[in-house]
C-alpha positions in Angstrom: -32.4 -29.2 21.8 -33.6 -26.5 19.8 -31.9 -22.9 19.9 -34.5 -20.1 20.4 -33.3 -16.5 18.9 -34.0 -13.8 21.3 -34.3 -10.2 20.8 -33.4 -7.5 23.3 -35.6 -4.5 23.2 -34.1 -1.1 23.0 -34.3 0.7 26.1 -36.7 3.9 25.9 -34.1 6.2 26.7 -31.7 5.2 23.8 -34.7 5.1 21.6 -35.5 8.7 22.5 -31.7 9.7 21.9 -30.9 8.1 18.9 -34.1 7.4 17.0 -36.6 10.2 18.1 -37.1 12.6 14.9 -38.2 15.2 17.5 -34.5 15.4 18.1 -33.4 15.8 14.4 -32.8 19.5 14.8 -30.3 18.7 17.6 -28.7 16.3 15.5 -28.4 18.2 12.4 -26.5 20.8 14.1 -24.2 18.5 15.4 -24.0 16.8 11.9 -23.3 20.1 10.2 -20.7 21.1 12.5 -18.6 18.1 12.0 -19.1 17.9 8.4 -17.6 21.5 8.2 -14.9 20.9 10.1 -14.2 17.8 7.9 -14.6 19.9 4.5 -12.6 22.6 6.0 -9.5 20.5 6.9 -9.6 18.6 3.7 -10.1 21.6 1.5 -7.1 23.2 2.8 -5.2 20.0 2.3 -6.2 20.0 -1.5 -5.8 23.6 -2.1 -2.4 23.7 -0.3 0.6 22.3 -0.9 2.1 18.8 -0.2 -1.1 16.6 -0.3 -2.1 16.1 -3.8 -0.7 16.7 -7.1 2.8 16.5 -8.2 4.1 17.2 -4.4 1.9 14.5 -2.9 3.0 12.8 0.1 5.4 15.3 1.2 3.2 16.7 3.7 2.0 13.5 4.9 5.6 12.1 5.0 6.7 15.0 7.6 3.7 14.5 9.9 4.4 10.6 10.1 8.2 10.9 10.6 7.0 13.2 13.5 5.0 10.6 14.7 7.5 8.0 14.3 9.7 10.3 16.6 7.2 9.9 19.6 7.6 6.2 19.9 10.6 6.7 21.8 11.2 7.4 25.5 9.8 5.6 28.6 6.1 6.9 28.1 6.0 7.2 24.2 3.1 9.1 22.6 2.9 6.5 19.7 2.7 2.9 20.5 5.3 0.6 19.2 2.8 -1.1 16.8 1.4 1.9 15.3 4.9 2.8 15.0 5.5 -0.3 12.9 2.6 0.8 10.6 3.8 4.1 10.0 7.2 2.5 8.9 6.2 -0.4 6.7 2.8 0.6 5.2 2.3 4.5 5.6 5.5 5.9 4.6 6.5 3.7 1.6 3.1 4.5 0.4 3.1 8.3 1.3 1.3 9.5 -1.6 -1.6 7.3 -1.7 -2.3 7.9 1.9 -1.7 11.6 1.4 -4.6 11.3 -1.5 -6.7 9.2 0.7 -6.8 11.6 3.9 -7.2 14.7 1.6 -10.1 13.8 -0.4 -11.4 11.3 2.2 -12.0 14.6 4.6 -13.8 16.3 2.0 -15.9 13.3 1.1 -16.7 12.9 4.9 -17.6 16.5 5.2 -19.9 16.9 2.1 -21.6 13.7 3.1 -22.4 14.9 6.8 -23.3 18.4 5.4 -25.6 16.8 3.0 -27.1 14.2 5.4 -26.3 11.2 3.1 -25.3 7.9 4.6 -24.5 10.0 7.8 -23.7 7.1 10.1 -21.3 5.4 7.3 -19.6 9.2 6.8 -19.3 9.7 10.5 -17.7 6.2 11.1 -14.9 7.0 8.5 -14.5 10.5 9.9 -14.1 8.8 13.5 -11.7 6.2 11.8 -9.3 9.1 10.6 -9.6 10.7 14.1 -8.3 7.7 15.6 -5.5 7.3 13.4 -4.6 10.8 13.9 -4.7 10.4 18.0 -2.9 7.0 17.7 -0.1 9.1 15.8 0.2 11.3 18.8 -1.8 14.2 17.5 -4.8 15.9 19.5 -5.7 19.1 18.1 -9.5 18.9 17.8 -9.5 15.1 17.3 -10.7 13.9 20.7 -13.8 16.3 20.2 -14.5 15.2 16.7 -13.8 11.6 17.4 -16.2 11.7 20.3 -18.9 13.7 18.0 -18.3 11.1 15.4 -19.2 8.3 17.8 -22.6 10.0 18.6 -23.2 10.5 15.2 -22.7 6.5 14.4 -24.9 5.7 17.3 -27.6 8.3 15.9 -27.5 7.5 12.4 -31.3 6.8 12.1 -32.1 10.4 13.0 -28.9 12.4 12.3 -29.5 12.4 8.6 -33.4 13.1 8.9 -33.2 16.8 8.5 -31.1 15.7 4.9 -31.1 13.4 2.0 -31.1 10.1 4.6 -34.6 10.8 4.9 -35.3 9.5 1.1 -32.0 7.7 0.7 -32.4 5.2 3.5 -36.1 4.0 2.8 -34.8 3.2 -0.7 -32.3 0.7 1.1 -34.9 -0.9 2.9 -34.3 1.1 6.2 -37.7 1.4 7.7 -38.5 5.0 8.9 -41.9 3.8 10.6 -41.4 1.4 13.6 -42.8 -2.1 12.5 -44.8 -4.5 14.6 -42.3 -7.0 16.4 -42.8 -10.7 16.9 -42.0 -12.3 20.3 -42.1 -15.6 21.5 -44.4 -16.3 24.2 -43.9 -19.7 26.5 -46.8 -21.6 27.6 -47.0 -23.4 30.5 -47.3 -26.7 28.7 -44.0 -26.3 27.2 -45.0 -24.8 23.6 -44.7 -21.5 21.8 -46.6 -19.1 20.2 -45.7 -15.9 18.2 -47.8 -12.8 19.2 -47.3 -9.4 17.8 -45.7 -6.8 19.7 -46.0 -3.4 18.7 -43.4 -0.7 20.3 -44.4 1.3 23.2 
C-alpha cells in the first residue's frame, strides 16, 4: 500500500488577506505601529534604570515578585505552573532575563519597522506578549499579541514594503506563484502529474 502526499489548496480569502501585495500598505501600517510600540518599550528599559547595566535585574525582579503574588487566592491571575517557572527559572536568572527582555524588545521593534524577517520578529514579539499576559499583566499586551499573530499569518506580504522584499527571495522564498503539481486519478487506477496553476 502506497501513501500518497496530498496538498490542501489555500482558500482564496486567506490568499487575498495574507499573501496579496495589494494589501501591503495596510500591512505596513500595522507593522510600523507594532514595531514602534516595541522599540519605545525597549528603549525606555535600556535608557532607564534597573534593566541593563550594573543594576540589571532589579526592575524585572520586582515585576516577577508581583506576578508571584498573583498566584494565590481562589481565582489566581497567574497559573501555578507559570509561578513555578518564575520561582525556579526566571528569578534566579533575573539579570539575564532583564537583558533579554530589554534588548529583545528593541530588536523586535527595529526588525518590524525595517520589515526585515517580519514573521520571525512578530513571533518573538507575540511570545513576549504571551509571557507578560501569563504573568498577569494586561496593559497593551492583548492588543499587541493579536496584532503580532496577524503579522505572523501575513508574513509573506507584511514586509513587502520593507527589506523582506529583497531578503526573503535570497533565502529561497518565492515571491511569484509557482506552478503547482497535483495528482490526477484515472479510472484504471494509475496516476499522472498535471501542472496546476494558481487561480
